[in-house]
Wavefront OBJ file of the C-alpha trace (Angstrom):
o trace
v 103.604 68.596 96.629
v 102.779 72.119 97.813
v 99.244 73.686 97.325
v 100.654 76.385 95.280
v 102.765 74.067 92.922
v 103.247 75.446 89.440
v 101.697 78.945 90.526
v 103.478 82.280 90.471
v 102.834 85.052 93.305
v 103.542 88.697 93.253
v 103.893 90.047 96.730
v 104.311 93.920 97.250
v 105.920 94.712 100.574
v 107.473 91.179 100.299
v 110.869 92.274 101.939
v 109.763 92.328 105.539
v 106.990 91.553 108.003
v 103.730 89.987 106.787
v 104.915 90.175 103.227
v 108.097 88.331 103.971
v 106.594 85.627 105.857
v 104.026 85.059 103.038
v 106.883 85.008 100.481
v 108.400 82.396 102.570
v 105.239 80.392 103.035
v 104.288 80.538 99.487
v 107.943 79.177 98.442
v 107.562 76.388 100.785
v 104.097 75.433 99.125
v 105.600 75.405 95.768
v 105.042 78.861 94.449
v 107.416 81.002 92.357
v 107.641 84.101 94.384
v 108.150 87.691 93.007
v 109.253 90.013 95.893
v 108.343 93.451 95.027
v 109.516 96.018 97.286
v 111.099 99.484 97.691
v 114.056 98.073 100.013
v 116.472 96.308 97.831
v 118.798 95.099 100.355
v 116.063 93.212 102.505
v 114.436 92.270 99.024
v 117.465 90.729 97.886
v 118.115 88.788 101.272
v 114.423 87.233 100.959
v 115.309 86.149 97.468
v 118.596 84.430 98.657
v 116.930 82.742 101.549
v 114.342 81.283 99.433
v 116.594 80.233 96.784
v 118.994 78.686 99.094
v 116.101 76.506 100.592
v 115.347 75.118 97.143
v 112.558 77.342 96.403
v 111.944 79.954 93.343
v 112.240 83.634 93.752
v 112.978 86.913 92.222
v 113.388 90.288 93.768
v 111.889 93.113 91.769
v 112.662 96.759 93.059
v 109.447 98.426 93.221
v 107.683 101.760 94.329
v 104.147 100.714 94.450
v 102.980 104.352 93.983
v 104.523 104.424 90.452
v 102.560 103.092 87.544
v 105.642 102.092 85.480
v 107.115 100.232 88.566
v 103.933 98.155 89.008
v 103.794 97.272 85.297
v 107.268 96.357 85.487
v 106.558 94.053 88.359
v 103.899 92.161 86.719
v 105.803 92.032 83.303
v 108.777 90.757 85.223
v 106.823 87.884 86.894
v 105.202 86.734 83.530
v 108.890 87.040 81.803
v 110.837 85.192 84.563
v 108.129 82.291 85.491
v 105.593 82.484 82.596
v 102.550 83.369 84.263
v 101.038 85.214 87.221
v 98.193 83.529 89.513
v 98.299 85.388 92.692
v 98.951 89.119 93.519
v 99.206 89.857 97.381
v 98.711 93.477 97.712
v 100.633 93.793 100.988
v 102.709 96.940 100.949
v 101.388 99.511 103.222
v 102.377 102.381 105.755
v 100.842 103.971 108.703
v 100.734 107.652 109.947
v 99.547 108.260 113.600
v 97.815 111.469 113.707
v 94.251 112.907 113.661
v 93.147 115.321 111.084
v 94.772 118.406 112.609
v 98.222 116.584 113.178
v 98.246 114.971 109.437
v 99.942 117.164 106.835
v 98.509 117.030 103.336
v 101.716 115.613 102.203
v 101.210 112.724 104.903
v 97.437 112.103 103.807
v 98.517 111.803 100.275
v 101.380 109.267 100.907
v 99.362 106.973 103.188
v 96.697 106.978 100.233
v 99.092 106.433 97.664
v 100.924 103.507 99.278
v 97.922 101.743 100.720
v 95.257 102.468 98.231
v 96.518 103.549 94.857
v 99.022 100.727 94.852
v 96.328 98.290 94.704
v 94.557 100.270 91.921
v 97.963 100.014 89.974
v 98.933 96.554 90.623
v 95.348 95.329 89.645
v 95.349 97.407 86.523
v 98.378 95.487 85.251
v 97.613 92.126 86.886
v 94.020 91.587 85.990
v 94.679 91.283 82.083
v 97.421 88.858 82.537
v 95.075 86.799 84.761
v 92.082 87.324 82.501
v 94.083 85.992 79.807
v 95.142 82.739 81.791
v 91.253 82.085 82.704
v 91.960 82.429 86.477
v 93.671 84.396 89.302
v 93.646 85.297 92.908
v 94.293 88.720 94.388
v 94.445 89.291 98.125
v 94.229 93.037 99.435
v 95.872 93.862 102.804
v 93.212 95.545 104.877
v 93.173 96.171 108.704
v 90.996 95.732 111.638
v 90.984 99.661 111.302
v 89.404 99.106 107.873
v 86.465 97.476 109.596
v 86.242 99.997 112.643
v 87.595 103.086 113.425
v 90.938 103.674 115.707
v 92.351 106.479 117.462
v 94.837 108.986 115.995
v 95.268 107.334 112.729
v 92.750 109.051 110.426
v 94.783 108.880 107.157
v 95.141 104.914 107.740
v 91.698 104.120 108.714
v 90.406 106.002 105.556
v 92.859 104.047 103.572
v 92.041 100.657 104.890
v 88.303 101.241 104.739
v 88.870 102.191 100.997
v 90.624 98.803 100.653
v 87.916 96.876 102.067
v 85.216 98.249 99.837
v 87.785 98.332 96.808
v 88.150 94.619 97.367
v 84.308 94.108 96.968
v 84.000 96.110 93.827
v 86.992 94.330 92.357
v 85.569 90.856 93.104
v 82.215 92.008 91.365
v 83.822 93.473 88.323
v 86.309 90.432 87.867
v 84.363 87.274 88.874
v 83.233 86.479 85.341
v 86.987 86.281 84.366
v 87.568 83.473 87.251
v 89.455 86.109 89.051
v 88.968 86.028 92.809
v 89.705 89.107 95.020
v 89.641 88.923 98.870
v 90.749 91.023 101.682
v 92.638 90.128 104.714
v 92.234 92.389 107.574
v 95.315 92.023 110.289
v 95.091 93.015 113.866
v 98.240 94.240 115.272
v 101.161 92.084 114.056
v 104.557 92.018 115.413
v 106.076 93.510 112.266
v 108.536 96.792 111.474
v 105.495 98.797 110.968
v 104.054 98.269 114.168
v 107.655 98.965 115.929
v 107.517 102.415 113.918
v 103.736 102.823 115.316
v 105.296 102.726 118.699
v 107.925 105.434 117.878
v 105.107 107.547 116.250
v 103.058 107.485 119.318
v 105.980 107.885 121.930
v 105.732 104.785 123.730
v 108.131 101.932 124.770
v 107.690 99.150 122.406
v 106.781 96.846 125.274
v 103.949 99.068 126.483
v 102.736 99.603 123.063
v 102.491 95.834 122.341
v 101.024 95.202 125.651
v 98.050 97.521 124.739
v 98.030 95.742 121.215
v 97.463 92.398 123.231
v 94.323 93.677 124.672
v 91.886 91.446 122.697
v 89.903 88.274 123.237
v 92.960 86.188 122.564
v 94.834 88.294 124.795
v 98.044 88.671 122.395
v 99.298 90.164 119.119
v 99.831 88.156 115.942
v 103.129 86.888 114.265
v 103.384 87.481 110.675
v 103.243 83.859 109.785
v 99.605 83.529 111.248
v 98.622 86.370 108.902
v 100.614 84.670 106.078
v 98.372 81.429 106.520
v 95.316 83.238 106.079
v 96.714 84.792 102.941
v 97.648 81.233 101.760
v 94.291 80.021 102.199
v 92.639 82.935 100.214
v 95.123 82.448 97.451
v 94.869 78.679 97.109
v 92.310 76.237 95.557
v 90.730 75.509 99.048
v 88.962 78.976 98.735
v 87.888 78.430 95.017
v 84.374 79.705 95.993
v 85.450 82.725 97.996
v 85.389 85.897 96.561
v 84.628 89.480 97.860
v 85.273 88.327 101.451
v 86.872 90.448 104.201
v 88.560 88.130 106.506
v 89.497 89.447 110.059
v 92.469 87.750 111.571
v 92.583 90.028 114.574
v 92.435 87.663 117.594
v 88.841 88.949 117.894
v 89.675 92.587 117.995
v 86.844 93.483 115.710
v 84.611 91.017 117.581
l 1 2 3 4 5 6 7 8 9 10 11 12 13 14 15 16 17 18 19 20 21 22 23 24 25 26 27 28 29 30 31 32 33 34 35 36 37 38 39 40 41 42 43 44 45 46 47 48 49 50 51 52 53 54 55 56 57 58 59 60 61 62 63 64 65 66 67 68 69 70 71 72 73 74 75 76 77 78 79 80 81 82 83 84 85 86 87 88 89 90 91 92 93 94 95 96 97 98 99 100 101 102 103 104 105 106 107 108 109 110 111 112 113 114 115 116 117 118 119 120 121 122 123 124 125 126 127 128 129 130 131 132 133 134 135 136 137 138 139 140 141 142 143 144 145 146 147 148 149 150 151 152 153 154 155 156 157 158 159 160 161 162 163 164 165 166 167 168 169 170 171 172 173 174 175 176 177 178 179 180 181 182 183 184 185 186 187 188 189 190 191 192 193 194 195 196 197 198 199 200 201 202 203 204 205 206 207 208 209 210 211 212 213 214 215 216 217 218 219 220 221 222 223 224 225 226 227 228 229 230 231 232 233 234 235 236 237 238 239 240 241 242 243 244 245 246 247 248 249 250 251 252 253
């Protein structure tokens, strides 16, 4: 018996990285998983792999910056599995530049994917959870949403917004028995981090060596972050809401 038996979880950015690891873990723990992602090839692959191992999953093509796509993803979860218990707002992008080097278009895109998406998904998921009488939302922040970082002004601003959005949502929806928490990963070995290395013009090994410079002296693997999301999504965290959980090897200590 898994800790998420009879629950349905919707994961944005579920086709790769932390989202994929979380989808796989949730499926193993008994949840029906809705993989929402803009990458259909990878999303369908995750769906197939979960189904092949006896889990329940469906891929939904979703651009999280579009209201109609977010609404469709929530509706699809309910139509396919009859309910929606967990929303993991994981989709995100990073642009490594300061205010001078960031274009207006880049700023808007980073804010849309990282922040607006949480607003849109919440807008459609909260009423479903409220009708059920319970729900758990986990927003993906960052260590750089807690403290500043170099040459990532749009990302830092976006993740700082996610942190305080989480607190506001927890206050607004707690009376509906909907818990809202934020997980703030440190550097994690994902395609997004690999893309960061390209953006800053560093060999990946050198970039990752710098990422490991924290008290635990290493970077994270996606499943380590997924385990924290599982905790916040499960009944083990039944009295936890409005929390900002740093899972960063001590990077913000």
